[in-house]
C-alpha positions as CSV (number, residue, x, y, z in Angstrom):
1,M,17.7,-4.3,3.7
2,I,16.6,-7.6,5.2
3,R,15.8,-5.8,8.4
4,L,13.7,-3.3,6.6
5,V,11.7,-6.0,4.8
6,F,11.2,-7.8,8.1
7,I,9.9,-4.6,9.8
8,L,7.6,-3.9,6.9
9,A,6.2,-7.5,7.1
10,L,5.9,-7.3,10.9
11,C,4.0,-4.0,10.7
12,A,1.7,-5.4,8.0
13,V,0.9,-8.5,9.9
14,S,0.1,-6.5,13.0
15,V,-2.2,-4.2,11.1
16,G,-3.8,-7.1,9.4
17,A,-4.5,-9.0,12.6
18,V,-6.4,-6.0,13.9
19,A,-8.1,-5.1,10.6
20,Q,-9.5,-8.7,10.1
21,R,-11.7,-8.3,13.1
22,S,-14.0,-5.9,11.2
23,F,-12.9,-6.0,7.6
24,P,-12.8,-9.1,5.3
25,V,-9.5,-9.4,3.5
26,Q,-9.8,-8.7,-0.3
27,H,-7.3,-10.2,-2.7
28,H,-6.4,-8.5,-6.0
29,V,-4.1,-9.6,-8.8
30,Y,-3.0,-7.1,-11.4
31,V,-1.0,-7.3,-14.7
32,G,0.3,-4.3,-16.5
33,G,2.7,-2.9,-19.0
34,G,4.1,0.4,-20.1
35,I,7.2,2.5,-20.4
36,A,10.5,2.2,-18.4
37,V,11.8,5.8,-18.6
38,A,15.6,5.9,-19.3
39,P,17.7,6.4,-16.1
40,E,19.8,9.6,-16.0
41,S,22.9,7.5,-16.6
42,L,24.0,3.9,-16.9
43,A,27.5,2.9,-16.1
44,G,28.6,6.5,-16.3
45,I,26.9,7.0,-19.7
46,E,24.8,10.1,-19.3
47,S,21.4,10.6,-20.9
48,A,20.5,13.7,-19.0
49,D,22.1,15.9,-21.7
50,N,19.4,14.9,-24.2
51,K,21.8,13.1,-26.5
52,G,19.8,9.9,-26.1
53,Y,22.6,7.6,-25.0
54,V,20.1,5.6,-22.8
55,E,16.6,5.1,-24.3
56,N,13.2,4.5,-22.9
57,G,12.0,0.9,-23.1
58,P,9.2,-1.5,-22.1
59,V,8.3,-2.7,-18.7
60,V,5.8,-5.4,-17.5
61,A,4.7,-6.0,-14.0
62,L,2.6,-8.5,-11.9
63,N,1.1,-7.2,-8.7
64,Y,-0.6,-8.9,-5.8
65,L,-2.5,-6.9,-3.2
66,A,-4.2,-8.1,0.0
67,K,-6.5,-5.3,1.2
68,L,-6.5,-5.7,4.9
69,H,-8.5,-2.6,5.7
70,R,-10.3,0.1,3.9
71,Y,-7.1,2.2,3.9
72,V,-4.3,-0.4,4.3
73,G,-2.9,-3.2,2.3
74,I,0.1,-5.4,1.7
75,G,1.4,-7.2,-1.4
76,A,4.2,-8.0,-3.7
77,T,5.4,-6.9,-7.2
78,L,7.3,-8.8,-9.8
79,G,8.5,-6.8,-12.8
80,H,10.9,-6.7,-15.7
81,S,12.2,-3.8,-17.7
82,R,14.6,-3.2,-20.6
83,N,16.4,-0.1,-21.7
84,N,18.4,0.2,-24.9
85,L,21.7,2.1,-25.3
86,N,22.1,4.1,-28.5
87,A,25.4,2.7,-29.7
88,V,25.7,5.3,-32.5
89,A,25.2,8.2,-30.1
90,V,27.7,6.8,-27.6
91,A,30.3,6.2,-30.3
92,S,29.9,9.8,-31.8
93,S,30.6,11.3,-28.4
94,F,34.3,10.2,-28.6
95,S,36.8,12.5,-30.2
96,S,38.4,9.7,-32.3
97,A,36.7,7.1,-34.6
98,T,35.0,4.7,-32.2
99,T,33.0,1.5,-32.5
100,V,30.4,0.6,-29.8
101,K,28.7,-2.8,-29.5
102,T,26.1,-3.2,-26.8
103,E,22.8,-4.8,-25.9
104,P,19.7,-3.8,-24.0
105,Y,20.1,-3.4,-20.2
106,A,17.4,-5.6,-18.6
107,L,16.6,-6.2,-15.0
108,T,14.0,-8.2,-13.0
109,Y,12.8,-6.9,-9.7
110,L,10.8,-8.5,-6.8
111,M,9.4,-6.2,-4.1
112,A,7.4,-6.5,-0.9
113,D,4.8,-3.7,-0.8
114,V,2.8,-1.7,1.8
115,Y,-0.2,0.3,0.5
116,G,-2.0,3.3,1.8
117,M,-5.4,3.7,0.0
118,L,-8.2,6.2,-0.3
119,P,-11.4,4.8,-1.8
120,V,-13.9,7.2,-3.4
121,K,-16.9,5.4,-4.7
122,Q,-15.7,3.1,-7.6
123,W,-12.3,4.9,-7.6
124,Q,-9.3,3.9,-5.4
125,F,-6.3,6.2,-5.0
126,Y,-3.2,4.7,-3.5
127,V,0.4,5.2,-2.6
128,R,2.9,2.3,-2.1
129,G,6.2,1.9,-0.5
130,S,8.4,-1.1,-1.4
131,A,11.6,-2.9,-0.5
132,G,13.2,-5.8,-2.2
133,S,15.9,-6.6,-4.8
134,I,16.7,-6.4,-8.5
135,L,18.6,-9.0,-10.6
136,P,20.3,-7.4,-13.6
137,T,20.8,-9.7,-16.6
138,G,24.3,-10.2,-17.9
139,W,25.0,-7.0,-19.9
140,E,28.1,-5.9,-21.8
141,M,29.2,-2.9,-23.8
142,Y,32.4,-3.1,-25.9
143,I,34.1,0.1,-27.0
144,T,37.1,0.2,-29.4
145,N,39.0,3.0,-31.2
146,D,42.4,3.9,-32.5
147,V,43.6,4.7,-28.9
148,G,42.5,1.4,-27.3
149,S,39.6,-0.7,-26.2
150,G,37.4,-1.2,-23.2
151,T,34.5,-3.2,-21.8
152,V,31.7,-2.3,-19.4
153,K,29.8,-5.2,-17.7
154,S,27.1,-5.5,-15.2
155,G,27.2,-8.1,-12.5
156,Q,24.4,-10.7,-12.5
157,H,23.6,-10.9,-8.8
158,F,20.8,-9.6,-6.5
159,V,21.0,-6.0,-5.4
160,P,18.8,-4.3,-2.8
161,A,16.2,-2.0,-4.3
162,Y,13.6,0.4,-3.1
163,A,10.5,1.9,-4.7
164,T,7.6,4.3,-4.2
165,A,4.5,4.5,-6.3
166,A,1.2,6.3,-6.8
167,G,-1.8,5.3,-8.8
168,V,-5.5,5.0,-9.2
169,T,-7.9,2.2,-10.1
170,Y,-11.5,2.1,-11.2
171,S,-13.7,-0.9,-10.3
172,L,-16.1,-2.6,-12.7
173,G,-17.5,-5.3,-10.4
174,R,-14.6,-7.7,-9.8
175,I,-12.5,-6.1,-12.6
176,D,-10.2,-3.2,-11.9
177,L,-8.6,-0.9,-14.5
178,G,-5.8,1.5,-13.5
179,V,-2.7,3.5,-14.1
180,E,0.4,3.8,-12.0
181,S,3.7,5.6,-11.8
182,N,6.6,4.2,-9.7
183,L,10.1,5.3,-9.0
184,L,12.6,2.3,-8.6
185,A,16.0,2.9,-7.2
186,S,18.9,0.5,-6.7
187,E,22.8,0.5,-6.7
188,P,24.2,-2.2,-9.0
189,E,27.9,-2.7,-9.6
190,F,29.6,-2.4,-13.0
191,E,32.9,-3.8,-14.1
192,V,35.0,-1.4,-16.2
193,Q,38.0,-2.8,-18.1
194,I,40.2,-0.4,-20.0
195,S,43.2,-2.2,-21.7
196,K,44.5,-4.3,-18.8
197,S,43.1,-2.1,-16.0
198,V,40.0,-3.4,-14.3
199,S,37.9,-1.3,-11.8
200,Y,34.5,-1.7,-10.2
201,R,31.9,1.0,-9.9
202,K,28.7,1.1,-8.0
203,Q,26.1,3.5,-9.3
204,W,22.7,4.5,-8.1
205,L,20.1,4.0,-10.8
206,S,16.7,5.6,-10.4
207,A,14.1,5.6,-13.1
208,F,10.3,6.0,-13.4
209,N,8.1,3.3,-14.8
210,H,4.6,4.3,-16.1
211,T,2.1,1.5,-16.6
212,I,-1.5,0.7,-17.5
213,K,-2.9,-2.3,-15.6
214,T,-5.9,-4.5,-15.2
215,G,-6.8,-6.7,-12.3
216,Y,-9.3,-9.1,-10.8
217,R,-10.6,-9.1,-7.2
218,F,-11.2,-12.4,-5.4
């Protein structure tokens, strides 16, 4: 992952060195918020069956963009999202009387970005590829019933992450307004403890974030 980030940075610097000869660098800062769509599953708890185990939640993001050329830019993204687990729905899925205690699953992500852009008058359409890492917060779910009990935890350490995005912005002088959809993917590790047995499971998480954002051009 470190190699990929290095290659992205090297390519961006090379493109930037050429682009600066004929195009002044433009700096943009964006802040946005929206919906973090529930991943298909979390720690093996499925939401794809429409039972609502994992719920949609809020996401906020801060973006920096250095427009090196009319069609090329580099930048960085810092974001934070939260998804609730419906404890009642999870508990009702077990055959015996079950109690589930849990908390929102939250993560922070930091990404290095490369942009491809298509300006059309005051509109700017773009796609973005990103590589970086996520940092899940400490998360725990406790399950107990008449058969036994168990705990599912997420590790609180950095995990490689990748993202792709598409969006559009509209310029009003130095102010930009826009919308964006991005797909964030990572593979965090979960600790599963049932009675005295402990196992570790890595799981690919991929979920869409849809945001409305506003920005300022320097």
